[in-house]
N, C-alpha and C positions, 0 to 999 in steps of 0.2 A: 502492502498501500505505498502509496504517496509521499509525503512531510504535505505541510500546511504551510505553505511560502509565510511567513509578518514579518512585521516589521522591529526593532528594537523598544518600543513603547513599549508596543499590544505582549512579547514572548514576556516581559514585563507586570503588563495585568493579569497571563494569563499564570506565571507562577508565582507571583502570591499571590493569587486565588488557591490553587493549587498549595501550594505552600503551609499559608496561612492551618488550615486544617491538620497538624500536624505537631505532633508536641517538642518546644522550644521554637518554632517561630510566630507565635501569635502578634508578638507583637510588631515584629518586622517591615517593617514599612518601607524599605527600598532591597531593590534588589539591584546589580549591578552583572553584566552583559558582557562579555564581550568578543566578540569577532573570532571562528578560529578557522586553520586547515582544515576541511574536514579529510577524519581514515579513511580508507575501504567506502566511503559512500558514507560518513559516519557524519551525526553533527557537522553544522558549519560553529557553532555557535556554544557558551560554553557559559556558567558561573561564575561570575570573580566575587562577587563579594556580598552580603549581605549588610544592614544596616540596620538597629542597631546589630553589632554584629550577636551568628551564635553561633553556642559550644559545640564542643568534636561530636557529643554524642547523641543532639538534636542534628547534628546534620549525618551524621552515618545511618538515623535510622529514618531521615527523609530522603537516604537514596537511593533506590528504588521510584521513588516519584519524580524523583531529579533526571533520576533515567528514564524514563516512560514520555518525561514534558522533551526529552531529548531526541529521542529514535520521533515522535511528533509532526513534531517540527521544524524547519525549518529561518535562519535569517534572510530574510531579503538583503540584496545585494542594493 
């Protein structure tokens, strides 16, 4: 199934909605997305940070959600 193309602002909103449901992300107000070179047809973006920061346990707990988002959406150039 092809990935949906989204702008950086759209990806931020999608990620915020999904991650707010995860423990430790309830107070996150902003997400930083950086473009990256896709490896083997993978995602062309990555989450580069959160404001306020989240601890490593919360980040590990949300890894599946983040991976699913990266496999579902591509950053529009």
